[in-house]
KOLGUPA-280101 format. One record per residue (C-alpha): residue number from 1; residue in three letters; x, y, z. Coordinates in steps of 0.2 Angstrom, whole numbers, plus 5000, padded with zeros to 4 digits. Example, Ala and Ser with C-alpha at 12.3 -4.5 7.8 and 13.67 -1.06 7.14 Angstrom:
+-----+-----+------+------+------+
!   n ! res !    u !    v !    w !
+-----+-----+------+------+------+
!   1 ! ala ! 5062 ! 4978 ! 5039 !
!   2 ! ser ! 5068 ! 4995 ! 5036 !
+-----+-----+------+------+------+
This chain:
+-----+-----+------+------+------+
!   n ! res !    u !    v !    w !
+-----+-----+------+------+------+
!   1 ! met ! 4744 ! 4785 ! 4855 !
!   2 ! pro ! 4735 ! 4803 ! 4854 !
!   3 ! thr ! 4726 ! 4795 ! 4872 !
!   4 ! val ! 4744 ! 4794 ! 4878 !
!   5 ! val ! 4750 ! 4810 ! 4873 !
!   6 ! arg ! 4736 ! 4820 ! 4880 !
!   7 ! lys ! 4738 ! 4810 ! 4897 !
!   8 ! leu ! 4754 ! 4815 ! 4897 !
!   9 ! leu ! 4750 ! 4833 ! 4894 !
!  10 ! glu ! 4738 ! 4831 ! 4908 !
!  11 ! leu ! 4750 ! 4825 ! 4919 !
!  12 ! ile ! 4763 ! 4837 ! 4918 !
!  13 ! arg ! 4748 ! 4853 ! 4918 !
!  14 ! phe ! 4756 ! 4860 ! 4901 !
!  15 ! ser ! 4743 ! 4875 ! 4902 !
!  16 ! his ! 4751 ! 4879 ! 4919 !
!  17 ! thr ! 4767 ! 4883 ! 4909 !
!  18 ! ile ! 4758 ! 4900 ! 4908 !
!  19 ! phe ! 4767 ! 4904 ! 4925 !
!  20 ! ala ! 4784 ! 4905 ! 4921 !
!  21 ! leu ! 4784 ! 4907 ! 4901 !
!  22 ! pro ! 4778 ! 4925 ! 4901 !
!  23 ! phe ! 4793 ! 4930 ! 4913 !
!  24 ! ala ! 4806 ! 4922 ! 4902 !
!  25 ! leu ! 4797 ! 4930 ! 4887 !
!  26 ! leu ! 4798 ! 4946 ! 4898 !
!  27 ! ala ! 4816 ! 4946 ! 4901 !
!  28 ! ala ! 4819 ! 4942 ! 4883 !
!  29 ! ala ! 4811 ! 4957 ! 4879 !
!  30 ! leu ! 4820 ! 4968 ! 4890 !
!  31 ! ala ! 4834 ! 4961 ! 4883 !
!  32 ! trp ! 4830 ! 4963 ! 4865 !
!  33 ! lys ! 4827 ! 4981 ! 4868 !
!  34 ! asp ! 4846 ! 4983 ! 4869 !
!  35 ! glu ! 4851 ! 4969 ! 4857 !
!  36 ! pro ! 4846 ! 4964 ! 4838 !
!  37 ! phe ! 4833 ! 4952 ! 4839 !
!  38 ! arg ! 4837 ! 4935 ! 4833 !
!  39 ! pro ! 4822 ! 4924 ! 4829 !
!  40 ! leu ! 4833 ! 4908 ! 4834 !
!  41 ! asp ! 4835 ! 4915 ! 4851 !
!  42 ! leu ! 4815 ! 4915 ! 4853 !
!  43 ! val ! 4814 ! 4899 ! 4847 !
!  44 ! gly ! 4828 ! 4894 ! 4860 !
!  45 ! val ! 4820 ! 4901 ! 4874 !
!  46 ! leu ! 4800 ! 4893 ! 4870 !
!  47 ! leu ! 4809 ! 4876 ! 4867 !
!  48 ! cys ! 4821 ! 4877 ! 4883 !
!  49 ! met ! 4807 ! 4883 ! 4895 !
!  50 ! val ! 4795 ! 4870 ! 4888 !
!  51 ! phe ! 4806 ! 4855 ! 4889 !
!  52 ! ala ! 4813 ! 4861 ! 4905 !
!  53 ! arg ! 4797 ! 4863 ! 4913 !
!  54 ! ser ! 4791 ! 4846 ! 4907 !
!  55 ! ala ! 4805 ! 4838 ! 4912 !
!  56 ! ala ! 4803 ! 4844 ! 4930 !
!  57 ! met ! 4784 ! 4841 ! 4931 !
!  58 ! ala ! 4786 ! 4824 ! 4925 !
!  59 ! phe ! 4800 ! 4820 ! 4936 !
!  60 ! asn ! 4789 ! 4827 ! 4951 !
!  61 ! arg ! 4774 ! 4813 ! 4946 !
!  62 ! val ! 4786 ! 4799 ! 4948 !
!  63 ! ala ! 4794 ! 4804 ! 4962 !
!  64 ! asp ! 4779 ! 4808 ! 4972 !
!  65 ! arg ! 4769 ! 4794 ! 4965 !
!  66 ! his ! 4769 ! 4786 ! 4982 !
!  67 ! ile ! 4765 ! 4799 ! 4993 !
!  68 ! asp ! 4751 ! 4805 ! 4979 !
!  69 ! ala ! 4743 ! 4789 ! 4982 !
!  70 ! arg ! 4741 ! 4789 ! 5001 !
!  71 ! asn ! 4733 ! 4809 ! 4999 !
!  72 ! pro ! 4716 ! 4809 ! 4995 !
!  73 ! arg ! 4718 ! 4825 ! 4985 !
!  74 ! thr ! 4730 ! 4818 ! 4973 !
!  75 ! ala ! 4726 ! 4800 ! 4973 !
!  76 ! ser ! 4716 ! 4802 ! 4957 !
!  77 ! arg ! 4734 ! 4808 ! 4947 !
!  78 ! his ! 4738 ! 4799 ! 4933 !
!  79 ! leu ! 4752 ! 4787 ! 4942 !
!  80 ! pro ! 4743 ! 4785 ! 4957 !
!  81 ! ala ! 4726 ! 4780 ! 4949 !
!  82 ! gly ! 4736 ! 4768 ! 4934 !
!  83 ! thr ! 4731 ! 4778 ! 4919 !
!  84 ! leu ! 4750 ! 4781 ! 4914 !
!  85 ! ser ! 4766 ! 4768 ! 4918 !
!  86 ! val ! 4778 ! 4773 ! 4928 !
!  87 ! gly ! 4790 ! 4768 ! 4912 !
!  88 ! ala ! 4780 ! 4778 ! 4901 !
!  89 ! val ! 4782 ! 4794 ! 4911 !
!  90 ! trp ! 4800 ! 4791 ! 4915 !
!  91 ! ala ! 4802 ! 4789 ! 4896 !
!  92 ! phe ! 4796 ! 4805 ! 4893 !
!  93 ! thr ! 4805 ! 4813 ! 4907 !
!  94 ! val ! 4821 ! 4807 ! 4900 !
!  95 ! leu ! 4816 ! 4813 ! 4882 !
!  96 ! cys ! 4813 ! 4832 ! 4889 !
!  97 ! cys ! 4829 ! 4832 ! 4897 !
!  98 ! ala ! 4838 ! 4829 ! 4881 !
!  99 ! ala ! 4827 ! 4840 ! 4871 !
! 100 ! phe ! 4830 ! 4853 ! 4885 !
! 101 ! val ! 4849 ! 4852 ! 4881 !
! 102 ! ala ! 4848 ! 4851 ! 4862 !
! 103 ! ser ! 4838 ! 4866 ! 4864 !
! 104 ! thr ! 4852 ! 4877 ! 4871 !
! 105 ! leu ! 4862 ! 4871 ! 4856 !
! 106 ! leu ! 4853 ! 4884 ! 4847 !
! 107 ! phe ! 4860 ! 4897 ! 4856 !
! 108 ! tyr ! 4878 ! 4890 ! 4852 !
! 109 ! gly ! 4880 ! 4888 ! 4833 !
! 110 ! cys ! 4883 ! 4901 ! 4822 !
! 111 ! asp ! 4870 ! 4904 ! 4808 !
! 112 ! pro ! 4871 ! 4922 ! 4800 !
! 113 ! ala ! 4855 ! 4916 ! 4791 !
! 114 ! phe ! 4845 ! 4914 ! 4807 !
! 115 ! gly ! 4854 ! 4930 ! 4815 !
! 116 ! arg ! 4864 ! 4917 ! 4826 !
! 117 ! glu ! 4880 ! 4928 ! 4827 !
! 118 ! pro ! 4890 ! 4926 ! 4837 !
! 119 ! ser ! 4888 ! 4910 ! 4847 !
! 120 ! asn ! 4884 ! 4909 ! 4866 !
! 121 ! pro ! 4888 ! 4893 ! 4874 !
! 122 ! trp ! 4882 ! 4897 ! 4892 !
! 123 ! pro ! 4867 ! 4889 ! 4888 !
! 124 ! phe ! 4874 ! 4872 ! 4884 !
! 125 ! tyr ! 4888 ! 4874 ! 4897 !
! 126 ! leu ! 4874 ! 4877 ! 4910 !
! 127 ! ser ! 4860 ! 4865 ! 4905 !
! 128 ! ala ! 4865 ! 4851 ! 4915 !
! 129 ! pro ! 4867 ! 4860 ! 4932 !
! 130 ! thr ! 4851 ! 4870 ! 4929 !
! 131 ! leu ! 4842 ! 4853 ! 4926 !
! 132 ! leu ! 4849 ! 4846 ! 4941 !
! 133 ! phe ! 4843 ! 4860 ! 4950 !
! 134 ! val ! 4826 ! 4861 ! 4944 !
! 135 ! leu ! 4823 ! 4843 ! 4945 !
! 136 ! gly ! 4830 ! 4842 ! 4962 !
! 137 ! tyr ! 4813 ! 4852 ! 4969 !
! 138 ! ser ! 4804 ! 4837 ! 4969 !
! 139 ! leu ! 4814 ! 4830 ! 4983 !
! 140 ! ala ! 4816 ! 4845 ! 4993 !
! 141 ! lys ! 4799 ! 4842 ! 5003 !
! 142 ! arg ! 4808 ! 4826 ! 5011 !
! 143 ! phe ! 4821 ! 4836 ! 5021 !
! 144 ! thr ! 4816 ! 4855 ! 5021 !
! 145 ! ala ! 4801 ! 4867 ! 5024 !
! 146 ! leu ! 4811 ! 4879 ! 5011 !
! 147 ! ala ! 4804 ! 4868 ! 4997 !
! 148 ! his ! 4792 ! 4882 ! 4991 !
! 149 ! phe ! 4808 ! 4894 ! 4990 !
! 150 ! trp ! 4817 ! 4880 ! 4979 !
! 151 ! leu ! 4801 ! 4879 ! 4969 !
! 152 ! gly ! 4802 ! 4899 ! 4967 !
! 153 ! ala ! 4822 ! 4898 ! 4963 !
! 154 ! ala ! 4819 ! 4886 ! 4950 !
! 155 ! leu ! 4807 ! 4897 ! 4942 !
! 156 ! met ! 4818 ! 4911 ! 4943 !
! 157 ! leu ! 4829 ! 4904 ! 4932 !
! 158 ! ala ! 4816 ! 4907 ! 4917 !
! 159 ! pro ! 4820 ! 4926 ! 4915 !
! 160 ! val ! 4837 ! 4924 ! 4921 !
! 161 ! ala ! 4842 ! 4912 ! 4909 !
! 162 ! ala ! 4833 ! 4919 ! 4895 !
! 163 ! trp ! 4841 ! 4935 ! 4898 !
! 164 ! val ! 4859 ! 4927 ! 4898 !
! 165 ! ala ! 4855 ! 4918 ! 4882 !
! 166 ! ile ! 4852 ! 4932 ! 4874 !
! 167 ! arg ! 4865 ! 4946 ! 4880 !
! 168 ! gly ! 4877 ! 4935 ! 4889 !
! 169 ! phe ! 4881 ! 4939 ! 4909 !
! 170 ! thr ! 4879 ! 4958 ! 4907 !
! 171 ! glu ! 4869 ! 4970 ! 4916 !
! 172 ! met ! 4863 ! 4957 ! 4926 !
! 173 ! ala ! 4854 ! 4968 ! 4939 !
! 174 ! val ! 4837 ! 4968 ! 4926 !
! 175 ! pro ! 4835 ! 4949 ! 4926 !
! 176 ! leu ! 4841 ! 4945 ! 4944 !
! 177 ! leu ! 4828 ! 4958 ! 4951 !
! 178 ! leu ! 4814 ! 4951 ! 4938 !
! 179 ! gly ! 4819 ! 4933 ! 4944 !
! 180 ! gly ! 4819 ! 4937 ! 4961 !
! 181 ! ala ! 4802 ! 4944 ! 4959 !
! 182 ! val ! 4797 ! 4927 ! 4951 !
! 183 ! ala ! 4804 ! 4918 ! 4965 !
! 184 ! phe ! 4794 ! 4926 ! 4980 !
! 185 ! trp ! 4779 ! 4928 ! 4970 !
! 186 ! val ! 4780 ! 4906 ! 4966 !
! 187 ! ala ! 4785 ! 4904 ! 4985 !
! 188 ! gly ! 4771 ! 4915 ! 4990 !
! 189 ! phe ! 4757 ! 4907 ! 4980 !
! 190 ! asp ! 4766 ! 4888 ! 4982 !
! 191 ! ile ! 4762 ! 4890 ! 5001 !
! 192 ! leu ! 4745 ! 4896 ! 4999 !
! 193 ! tyr ! 4742 ! 4880 ! 4989 !
! 194 ! ala ! 4753 ! 4868 ! 5002 !
! 195 ! cys ! 4740 ! 4874 ! 5015 !
! 196 ! gln ! 4728 ! 4861 ! 5007 !
! 197 ! asp ! 4739 ! 4847 ! 5013 !
! 198 ! ala ! 4746 ! 4854 ! 5029 !
! 199 ! gln ! 4737 ! 4841 ! 5040 !
! 200 ! phe ! 4743 ! 4826 ! 5028 !
! 201 ! asp ! 4759 ! 4833 ! 5027 !
! 202 ! arg ! 4763 ! 4832 ! 5045 !
! 203 ! gly ! 4755 ! 4814 ! 5045 !
! 204 ! ala ! 4767 ! 4808 ! 5032 !
! 205 ! gly ! 4782 ! 4817 ! 5037 !
! 206 ! leu ! 4785 ! 4828 ! 5024 !
! 207 ! his ! 4790 ! 4846 ! 5026 !
! 208 ! ser ! 4782 ! 4863 ! 5020 !
! 209 ! val ! 4778 ! 4880 ! 5028 !
! 210 ! pro ! 4760 ! 4876 ! 5034 !
! 211 ! ala ! 4765 ! 4859 ! 5040 !
! 212 ! arg ! 4778 ! 4866 ! 5051 !
! 213 ! phe ! 4770 ! 4885 ! 5056 !
! 214 ! gly ! 4753 ! 4881 ! 5053 !
! 215 ! ile ! 4739 ! 4889 ! 5041 !
! 216 ! ile ! 4737 ! 4908 ! 5051 !
! 217 ! ala ! 4756 ! 4910 ! 5050 !
! 218 ! ser ! 4759 ! 4902 ! 5033 !
! 219 ! leu ! 4746 ! 4915 ! 5026 !
! 220 ! arg ! 4756 ! 4928 ! 5032 !
! 221 ! ile ! 4773 ! 4922 ! 5027 !
! 222 ! ala ! 4765 ! 4920 ! 5009 !
! 223 ! ala ! 4758 ! 4938 ! 5010 !
! 224 ! ala ! 4777 ! 4945 ! 5016 !
! 225 ! cys ! 4784 ! 4935 ! 5000 !
! 226 ! his ! 4770 ! 4943 ! 4990 !
! 227 ! ala ! 4775 ! 4962 ! 4996 !
! 228 ! val ! 4793 ! 4956 ! 4994 !
! 229 ! met ! 4790 ! 4952 ! 4975 !
! 230 ! phe ! 4780 ! 4969 ! 4972 !
! 231 ! gly ! 4796 ! 4978 ! 4981 !
! 232 ! leu ! 4807 ! 4970 ! 4968 !
! 233 ! leu ! 4798 ! 4975 ! 4953 !
! 234 ! val ! 4797 ! 4992 ! 4960 !
! 235 ! gly ! 4816 ! 4990 ! 4959 !
! 236 ! leu ! 4815 ! 4982 ! 4941 !
! 237 ! tyr ! 4806 ! 5001 ! 4936 !
! 238 ! phe ! 4823 ! 5009 ! 4944 !
! 239 ! ala ! 4834 ! 4997 ! 4936 !
! 240 ! ser ! 4827 ! 4996 ! 4918 !
! 241 ! pro ! 4829 ! 5013 ! 4909 !
! 242 ! his ! 4815 ! 5006 ! 4896 !
! 243 ! leu ! 4801 ! 5005 ! 4909 !
! 244 ! gly ! 4790 ! 5020 ! 4912 !
! 245 ! ala ! 4773 ! 5024 ! 4915 !
! 246 ! val ! 4764 ! 5011 ! 4906 !
! 247 ! phe ! 4774 ! 4998 ! 4919 !
! 248 ! leu ! 4771 ! 5007 ! 4933 !
! 249 ! thr ! 4752 ! 5006 ! 4930 !
! 250 ! gly ! 4753 ! 4989 ! 4927 !
! 251 ! leu ! 4761 ! 4987 ! 4943 !
! 252 ! gly ! 4749 ! 4995 ! 4953 !
! 253 ! ala ! 4735 ! 4982 ! 4944 !
! 254 ! val ! 4748 ! 4969 ! 4951 !
! 255 ! gly ! 4746 ! 4975 ! 4968 !
! 256 ! ala ! 4729 ! 4974 ! 4966 !
! 257 ! leu ! 4728 ! 4957 ! 4961 !
! 258 ! leu ! 4739 ! 4951 ! 4974 !
! 259 ! val ! 4729 ! 4958 ! 4988 !
! 260 ! tyr ! 4713 ! 4951 ! 4979 !
! 261 ! glu ! 4721 ! 4933 ! 4979 !
! 262 ! his ! 4726 ! 4935 ! 4997 !
! 263 ! ser ! 4708 ! 4938 ! 5002 !
! 264 ! leu ! 4702 ! 4922 ! 4993 !
! 265 ! val ! 4711 ! 4911 ! 5006 !
! 266 ! arg ! 4706 ! 4912 ! 5025 !
! 267 ! ala ! 4713 ! 4899 ! 5039 !
! 268 ! asp ! 4696 ! 4893 ! 5041 !
! 269 ! asp ! 4690 ! 4894 ! 5021 !
! 270 ! leu ! 4702 ! 4884 ! 5009 !
! 271 ! thr ! 4690 ! 4881 ! 4997 !
! 272 ! arg ! 4695 ! 4896 ! 4985 !
! 273 ! val ! 4713 ! 4890 ! 4984 !
! 274 ! asn ! 4713 ! 4883 ! 4967 !
! 275 ! arg ! 4705 ! 4900 ! 4962 !
! 276 ! ala ! 4719 ! 4910 ! 4969 !
! 277 ! phe ! 4734 ! 4898 ! 4963 !
! 278 ! phe ! 4727 ! 4896 ! 4945 !
! 279 ! his ! 4717 ! 4911 ! 4939 !
! 280 ! val ! 4724 ! 4925 ! 4948 !
! 281 ! asn ! 4742 ! 4921 ! 4947 !
! 282 ! gly ! 4738 ! 4916 ! 4928 !
! 283 ! val ! 4732 ! 4935 ! 4926 !
! 284 ! ile ! 4748 ! 4942 ! 4935 !
! 285 ! ser ! 4760 ! 4933 ! 4923 !
! 286 ! leu ! 4751 ! 4937 ! 4906 !
! 287 ! gly ! 4747 ! 4953 ! 4911 !
! 288 ! leu ! 4765 ! 4960 ! 4916 !
! 289 ! leu ! 4771 ! 4952 ! 4900 !
! 290 ! ala ! 4757 ! 4962 ! 4890 !
! 291 ! val ! 4761 ! 4978 ! 4900 !
! 292 ! val ! 4781 ! 4979 ! 4897 !
! 293 ! leu ! 4776 ! 4974 ! 4878 !
! 294 ! val ! 4765 ! 4989 ! 4876 !
! 295 ! gln ! 4779 ! 5000 ! 4887 !
! 296 ! leu ! 4792 ! 4995 ! 4874 !
! 297 ! ala ! 4782 ! 4999 ! 4859 !
! 298 ! val ! 4778 ! 5016 ! 4866 !
! 299 ! lys ! 4795 ! 5021 ! 4874 !
+-----+-----+------+------+------+
């Protein structure tokens, strides 16, 4: 059993929760600046994030198992390689979906002992549509090159949902600007990552920006996405009364990291895509969270 659990965590790349979770916590921290901190809300945000992402990644691996088996880059993944059964991954997917819906109930109940007053039913009401949208990304590349933006929109839900869970649908400019920044950030680095499979996707009849427009144009589109992301973060600075000089300093560092990320990937050299995708973006997400936490502590 421990071996199966380890393989399931490898399958969903559990460590990559680092991409979306910091933005959910960032939105939560900004929301708590104007609302009482409720420990149960933090537990709910963490559980919802982990289970939603785990369900989405597991479903992605099941949906793509035949495609992965034909792609030399992905043929060694657990399902094509036979190290996990389809039934086990399906069961894990269903379990994570159920756990996600159950986790939203932490925002619904009233328990003054844990600071859960008053109740917020919106996370529970929206849990099923959220799951359908997040899981739907896995099918998108079969019919649209906008799949990268679908993925971005799915991760955009992390900060928006965290805000709604804590404050409801009030003062939505802050979470929407943050969520928009996440959407274009994710779409940009997913386009960079998809450059590795441009030729395979074309041959397999799959849709992606690199398969449709070529590598050179795709690098420019990814850069444009990250420029929009940076602009939305600047907008976030003006929209939130709690952000100041510390955030602006961190924003300058984010801009430098984005430039560095794009310097790593060239049309004639995609060998450093993984460094750009995993390392640099992990620093960006954790770094922004740290900067906002410091900003909120000193302002």
